[in-house]
C-alpha positions, 0 to 999 in steps of 0.5 A, spaced: 638 873 374 635 873 381 639 879 384 633 883 383 628 878 387 629 874 393 624 872 399 618 876 398 615 878 405 611 884 407 611 887 400 618 887 399 624 883 396 629 882 401 635 877 401 634 871 406 636 873 413 643 869 412 644 871 405 644 864 403 643 862 396 642 856 391 644 854 384 639 854 379 641 850 373 639 851 365 637 843 363 639 845 356 646 847 357 647 844 364 650 851 366 648 855 372 643 860 371 644 864 377 643 863 385 636 864 388 635 866 395 634 860 400 630 862 406 631 861 413 626 859 418 626 866 421 624 868 414 618 863 414 616 866 420 616 873 417 612 871 412 607 868 416 606 874 420 606 878 414 601 874 411 596 874 417 597 882 417 595 882 409 589 877 410 586 883 415 587 888 409 585 883 403 579 880 406 576 887 407 578 889 400 571 890 396 570 884 391 570 889 386 576 892 388 579 885 388 577 883 381 580 890 378 587 888 381 586 881 379 584 883 372 590 888 372 595 882 373 592 878 367 593 884 363 600 885 365 602 878 364 600 878 357 604 884 356 610 880 359 609 874 356 615 874 352 619 875 359 615 870 363 616 865 357 624 866 357 624 864 364 620 858 363 625 856 358 631 857 361 629 854 368 625 848 365 627 847 358 620 847 355 620 851 348 619 858 348 612 857 344 610 852 350 612 858 355 608 863 351 602 858 351 603 857 359 603 864 360 597 866 356 593 860 360 596 863 367 593 870 365 586 866 363 586 863 370 587 870 373 582 873 369 577 868 370 578 869 378 577 876 377 570 875 375 569 869 380 571 874 386 564 878 384 560 872 384 561 868 391 553 867 392 550 866 399 543 863 400 537 865 403 533 858 406 526 858 407 525 858 415 521 853 418 519 858 423 515 864 422 519 869 426 526 867 424 531 867 417 536 862 415 542 865 411 548 862 408 554 866 406 562 865 405 568 867 408 575 867 406 578 861 410 585 865 412 592 864 410 593 859 404 600 855 403 601 854 396 606 849 394 607 849 386 612 844 382 617 845 377 613 842 370 608 848 369 611 853 374 607 859 372 600 856 371 600 852 377 602 858 381 597 862 378 591 857 379 593 857 387 595 865 388 589 867 384 584 863 387 586 865 394 586 872 392 579 872 389 576 868 395 579 874 400 585 870 403 592 871 403 597 866 400 604 864 401 607 861 395 613 856 395 616 855 388 620 849 386 627 850 387 628 848 380 624 854 377 623 860 382 625 865 377 618 865 373 614 865 380 618 871 382 616 874 376 609 873 377 609 875 384 613 882 382 607 883 377 602 882 383 606 887 387 606 892 381 598 891 380 597 893 387 596 887 391 597 890 398 603 888 402 602 881 406 597 879 401 602 875 397 608 872 400 614 868 396 619 863 400 624 860 396 629 855 398 629 848 401 622 845 399 621 840 405 623 844 410 619 850 408 613 846 407 614 843 414 615 849 418 608 852 414 604 846 416 606 846 423 604 853 424 597 855 426 597 861 422 596 856 415 589 854 415 589 851 408 594 848 403 594 847 396 599 842 393 601 840 386 606 834 386 607 827 386 603 822 390 609 821 395 610 828 397 602 829 397 601 823 402 607 827 407 603 833 406 596 830 408 599 827 414 602 833 416 595 837 415 592 832 419 595 834 425 592 841 424 586 839 421 588 844 415 584 844 409 588 841 403 587 841 396 591 836 392 593 835 385 598 829 385 600 824 380 597 821 374 597 815 369 593 817 363 590 812 359 589 814 351 584 810 348 583 809 340 577 806 338 575 802 332 571 807 329 576 813 330 580 817 325 587 815 326 590 821 323 586 825 328 588 821 333 595 820 332 596 828 331 592 829 338 596 824 341 603 827 339 601 834 341 598 831 348 604 826 349 610 830 348 608 837 351 613 839 356 617 832 353 612 828 357 613 831 364 605 833 365 601 830 370 596 829 365 600 826 359 597 820 356 602 814 358 598 808 357 596 807 349 590 802 348 589 802 341 584 797 338 587 791 334 584 793 328 587 800 328 594 799 332 599 798 326 596 804 322 596 808 329 603 806 331 606 807 323 603 814 323 605 816 330 612 814 329 612 818 322 610 824 326 615 823 332 621 822 327 619 829 325 620 833 332 626 837 333 630 836 339 634 842 342 634 848 346 628 851 347 631 858 346 631 856 339 624 858 336 624 851 331 625 847 337 619 842 339 622 838 344 627 841 349 631 837 355 628 833 361 628 838 366 633 835 371 639 830 371 635 826 376 629 826 371 633 823 366 636 818 370 630 815 372 627 815 365 633 811 362 632 806 368 625 805 366 627 804 359 632 799 361 627 796 365 621 796 360 626 792 355 628 787 360 621 786 362 620 784 354 618 790 351 620 792 344 623 799 342 620 801 336 623 808 336 628 812 341 631 809 347 637 813 348 640 820 349 640 823 342 646 824 338 650 830 337 648 833 344 654 834 349 650 837 354 643 838 357 638 833 359 636 830 353 632 824 351 629 821 345 622 820 344 621 812 345 616 808 343 615 801 345 611 795 343 610 788 346 608 791 352 603 788 357 599 790 363 603 788 369 610 792 366 612 797 371 611 802 366 604 801 366 604 802 373 609 807 375 608 814 372 613 815 367 614 823 367 618 823 360 617 822 353 615 814 353 610 811 349 608 804 351 603 801 345 598 796 347 592 793 343 585 791 345 579 787 343 572 790 346 569 796 349 568 793 356 575 790 356 579 796 355 575 800 360 577 795 365 584 795 363 584 803 363 581 803 370 586 798 373 590 803 376 591 807 383 591 814 379 585 817 376 587 824 374 585 824 366 584 820 360 583 820 353 578 817 348 578 817 340 572 815 337 567 817 332 561 814 336 557 819 340 555 812 344 562 810 345 564 817 347 558 818 352 559 811 355 567 811 356 567 818 359 562 816 364 565 809 366 572 812 366 575 813 373 578 819 372 577 827 374 577 829 367 576 825 360 578 829 354 574 826 348 577 827 341 581 833 344 588 834 347 585 840 351 584 839 358 586 844 363 582 850 362 581 856 366 573 855 366 573 848 368 574 844 374 581 840 374 583 835 379 583 828 380 580 822 384 583 816 387 590 817 389 590 823 384 588 827 390 582 831 391 579 838 390 579 842 384 582 848 381 579 852 375 572 853 374 566 855 379 568 850 384 575 852 385 574 858 389 569 854 394 575 850 397 578 857 399 572 859 403 568 857 409 561 856 409 557 860 415 550 859 417 546 864 421 539 862 424 536 869 425 531 871 430 527 877 427 524 879 434 529 881 439 
């Protein structure tokens, strides 16, 4: 499956210097999908040189031409949505329908940035002096290292690549070893749509060694990473040595709050859709469920009823709603957390084991807990799987305080029919985004990112492109 790809350097697909590869596993069948190219240090050096040359060309490309190319990429992605979705299902395990949805979302991001590249506005400031003028303008930051994860391999790579290109930067994308093929397909679409040689490069292979070599290079001026808190801290320490600019979206542990006045049926539908997308392997997945004590039993009953109807299976089956977890490591970690949660005193209301009838694949049942307390491990560590701890609360101030009692601050969810509660909750919750009565959070036109230890910088919206630009101020005397 990977034979037509490899390392993408200087506008061409090539094998790594020593021809080495690594296995990519289908999580639904545990079969080897194929062997993807594994970069050597020499390949990384080639990509760095290529990106330097690509930057010289791309930053001089007029904004309207950059915009045209980015829009072509968006259109091509939509035409190839079935191919891209299949890659994601085979590599990641998510259902085909989710893969199509992710492809459309990724195309939206390219379309959004196609417009943003034409709207990099400078500024003229009134000078205090009669014979000088003050101008502020923006220039591309330089070569960008983009480190993308496996859970949303297409949309997260698209955010980084499209924003870098819109700003006039060149970019080296490093996909995760678990999901290289879909990102390779995206980079090939960039090639097909006229991105000049060197403006986009791809390095496939061992993440720590590639990332470390990129970070140590003086060529790299900015790093964009989506990943775990642990990896983010390592990257940040390395970036400090070079004073490289960093945008990072790290772990989340989102509270889902259902207030006393909420429509419980709509809240349950919203919770099911948000929680079990990509089988809970989502940085903004709701992980801590706080249900008002007057609505808790009704909400749990509805949630269980709806969860039981979800079809578990291979994502290639169009009827599948829950695919496997993406890796055996993830499966083992989910099993360990379930056992720890039970040992700490929680009651399993549904699930808690691997589903019957699956001899292969990293499948795990949606698991719902009751009798959970705030100090349980599952309330502090990101589950990153289909685990649902249910808790109750009495008052607004109480639940806000408990929801904010976490080092992570990426996203939160609120269900209420009160405008006052909606406004006050969204203002007081310590997260980068708040979804009130909707499960949609990460959209192209809105700034996405976290606070506290969930990272900093934003992707999406009009703010994102500024993270890829240097601000320059010129004080111009008009009399020579």
